[in-house]
N, C-alpha and C positions, 0 to 999 in steps of 0.2 A: 383366422387374417391377417396377415402380415401387414406388422405395423406402419411396417417404411414404405408401404403401398399410395397409403394419402396422409403422409408426411407431411405439411404445409400444400396441401394441396390446395389448388380456393376450389371450392361447394358449392351449388344452389341446389336448396331445397324450396321447393314447393308448395305447400300446405307443410309447413314446416311447425307448425302448429298441434297439427294431429298427430295422433297416437302412431303412426307410423312414423313421419317425419319425423315427431319430437324424439324420439326413440332411435332412430335412426340418428339425429344431430346429437344426441349423448356418447352414441356408438363411439360419430366421430372426431368427438372433443377429446377421446380417450387415444386415438389412434394420430392425431397431433395436424388434421385440417384445417383448413382459413375455411368459415362456413357460415353463408351469405343464408339466413332463410326471407323468404316470404310467405305472409298469414294474410290472407284478406280479414280474416276475424269475421266472417258471414254470421247474426247471428242465428241461433236453431244450430249451426252445423261445431265443426270436432273441435275445430282450434280453441287455446284454452294457453293462456299466456303461464299457467301454472305448471304446464310441464316446462317450459323454458329458464325457470326459476332457478334450479341449482347450475344453470352455466348461461346464465343471461350477460355473463363478462365474459363470454368465451366468444360468441357468438355476436353478430353482425344481423337485426332485424328491423327488416322494408314491411310496415303494416300496408298491404299494394295488394293490388287485384292479378290477376295472369291475365286478363280482359283489358286492361287498360297493356293498349301498345306502345308507348312513350316511356311506359316504367319495363316494361320488357324487355325493349330492345337496349336500355342500357345495362338492367340487371346481370344479363346473359353477358356481357363483355370480358372476354376474359375468365370464363368457369370453366374449369377441364369435364366436372362430372356435376350435370344437373337430376337430381331427383327428381323427377314431376310427379307431386302426391298429387296439388291441386282437385277438390273436386266437389262437385254434390253428389254427394254418398245415400243417399237416399230413392231404392225406386218405388217406393212409397211415393214420397213428393215428387218422383217425375212423373206421375198420373198424372196427376193434379195440375203443375207446369211442369208441361214440360216443353216452352219455348225458353224460362230459366234452366232448364241442365241441357237444353241442346246452347244456348249461350255459355253455360260454364265449362261442359263437356264437352265440350264443339269446339266451338269458335276459340276460349283461352285456353287449349292446347295448340290452337292453330296461331294464335296470337304469339306464343312461344318458341315454335316452334322453326316460324319467317322470322324473330328477330335473331334464331340461332342460326339461319341461312344468311340472310345479309350482315350478321356482327359476330356471330362467332360458329364457323359450321366444324370446325372441331371439336368440337363440344361432345360430351359423351353423354345422350338422354335414355335415364331409364324411367319408362310409365309402368304406372299403377293401373292394371285392368281387373276384370269380372269374371268371377266364375257363371255370371251373370248373364256375360254375352253367347254363352252357350244353348243358354233357352232349355226346351223342352229336353231330357237327356235321354238317349235312347239305348245307350249300352254303361256299365261304368267296369271298372273306371273309365275315367273321358281320357282319353289321350287328346293332343294338340291337334289332330286331324279331323276331331269330330266337328258337325257344321257348323256352322255360328249364326243360329235362327233365335233370337235374341226372343221375349215375350213380353218384354216392357222396354217402354221409351228410356230408363237408367240403362238398359242393354245392350241397347242399338246405339246410344252415343259411344258407350264404351269401346263397342268395335271401331264407332267414327272413330275414336281418337286414340285405337289400335292403329288401324289405318291408315292414317295420318301420320302417325311416326313412322310406321311400317315404309311411304312413300316417299317420307323425308329422305329416309336411310338410303333408298334405291334411287334416287333422282339427285340428293346431292348430297351422297356421300358424308350426312350428319348421324354419327354411331349412333341405331338406337335398341332400344331393348325393351320389350311387353311385357309383363309380368299379367299371366290371369289366374288373381289371386281368390282362392276357396272362401272359406269364411273366418277371418283375421280379431283376432281378439288378445285382450291383455290389458296392462296396466297404459294408465295415462289415455287410456281410453273417454268420450263424452256419455255420460250418461243420462241425461237427461231425459230423457225418451229411449222405449225401445228401438228405434232405426238405427242405429250404428250397430251393434253387437246385443243378438240373441243371450247369448252369455253372461255378456256384461249385466243386463237387464234383469235376469232372472237373481245373478248375486248378488244385484241392488234388489229385489224383488224379496230374499231370501232373507239377507240383512234387516233390514226395515218387516218380516214378519211378516210380510204379506200373502197371496199365493200368487203358487208356480203355473201361469194354465197352462194345459199344451191340449194342443190343437187334436184330436180324434184320439185314437190309443199308440201315440210319441213313436210310432215304426220309421218314421220317415225317417232313412240317411242322406245325416249331413258330412262333411270334413271339416274340423276346423284347427286353424295354426293359428300357436302363439306369434305374440309378436317379436321376442329375441329371435326366433326361425324365418320368420317373414325379414327382418334386417339386417341377416347375414346373408341372404338370399341376393336380398341390392347390393352391398356390398362386394361381392363375389362379381356380379355384372356389373360393378362400376367399375372392375378392377381389371375386366378383363375381354376383351378385344371379339374374343371368340364365341361370343355370344350376338352381336351385330345383325342389326335383322332381323332377330328371331323373337315367334311368343312358346311362351314355356308358360306351362301349368309352374304355380304355388300354392301348395298345400302337404298336410298333413301326409296323405294317401292309406287314409285309417279310417274306416268306413265304422262312423259312430252315429244309432240311432239315437233321433231328440229325447226320447224320454233314460234313456241312458246320459246325458248330457245335463238334463232335468237334476237324476237321481244324485249325479256327483256333486254340482252345486249343493241340495240337500247337503248333503256329508260332508262337503269341508266347510260349511256357511255354521255348520250344526243344528241349523231351525230349519225350519218353513216347510206349506204343506201345497203335495201339489194336487191341482187339479185337472182334469178330464173336463174338455167342452167341446162343442160342435165344429165342425167347419166354418166360416166365414160362406156366403148364398153361391157366392163368386172366385173361390179359392182356387176353382181348375182353370182359370184365364191367367192365372200369374205361377200358381204351383208347378218347378219343374220337371217333380220327381228325383227321385235319389240322387244322389250325386257324391263320388270320390274322384280329387283328382287323379289323373296316371302323375307320379312324376318321375318318370325311368328316363325323360331327357333331362330335367334342369339335372339330376344325380352325376348322370354322366356328362353334359355339358359343364358344369360348374362344378361335380365334384360337392354336393351339395346332400345334408340329410337332416331333416326335423329330428330334434335335442330332443323337447321338452314336452312331454306326453302329457294328454288333454286333462289327468290329474293334475302332475306339477303346473300346470300354469294354471289352472283354477284355481288351487291354494295362494299363490305368488298374486295373481290379480285380488283375490280378495284382501291378502293379505297390508295388497298393498291399500285398497280400499278402506279395510281400517282405519290406516291415519291419517289417508286424505280425503275424506270422500265424498266431505262438505266442499270444496276444490269443484267436484265433476255433479254434485244431482243438480242439483239450480235449485 
């Protein structure tokens, strides 16, 4: 990343105290950007002020909610790039609290985009979507033209958020790019429970010498992407007009079985017992099937490719939590 692209550039990060947002903020500080972070710090979500401890004097932090129209109208003014990461992130919680999920993952983003339309139509907005938008997978690797037929409320509202961004790009010339992110993990991720990242959850289980439970035989395939690779993609998209109005897959492009991921965690941590358990009775309703991102589009358009292997990412995550776990386990 050319350090001069963000030098003195006004940047807003919504959800900036979460994993991706805070790692992005750390990277932008090094690049010399003028950073404003907005995070509602909602209980049980990803926001964690410890994520910002070492850059607290180099960023401006607003404890606000993207659903607050007056606040967003003010905060978007003058921003050149907006990394829109604020979200309700649990597909499990979306099933039991669908209206809350709609409020945050739908109305919240519409509020931000309306603020841009009225007060900063030249802003470039990068939105964090999800692989859950695809629903049941018909073939892998999954290309961007795969049907979007989500099987969870969370996935439906992520599609809604994506469509809002692309609509405002087409209709109001607000430059917007969407990433459909695979399974992100890494340092600064909340680990109070398993709803944020199974990689992080299993690292916690291994470190505390508790069973690592695998549904079935563990042959289900996923695509795990380390947070530093995610951050690099966001930075590239924020600096390039080329990807305006586009949705791109963001993953490693590497198939990994669930069991392989868990075995790597046990190997890296040096302890942990793997246990196979039966699938829940209703798992078919929410199981998407095997997933691997086709990343040919992002490689071509942004000249981006993942650099961190799964094992290397797990090592980095483990080393971080060995030092700082008391701030994340709750």
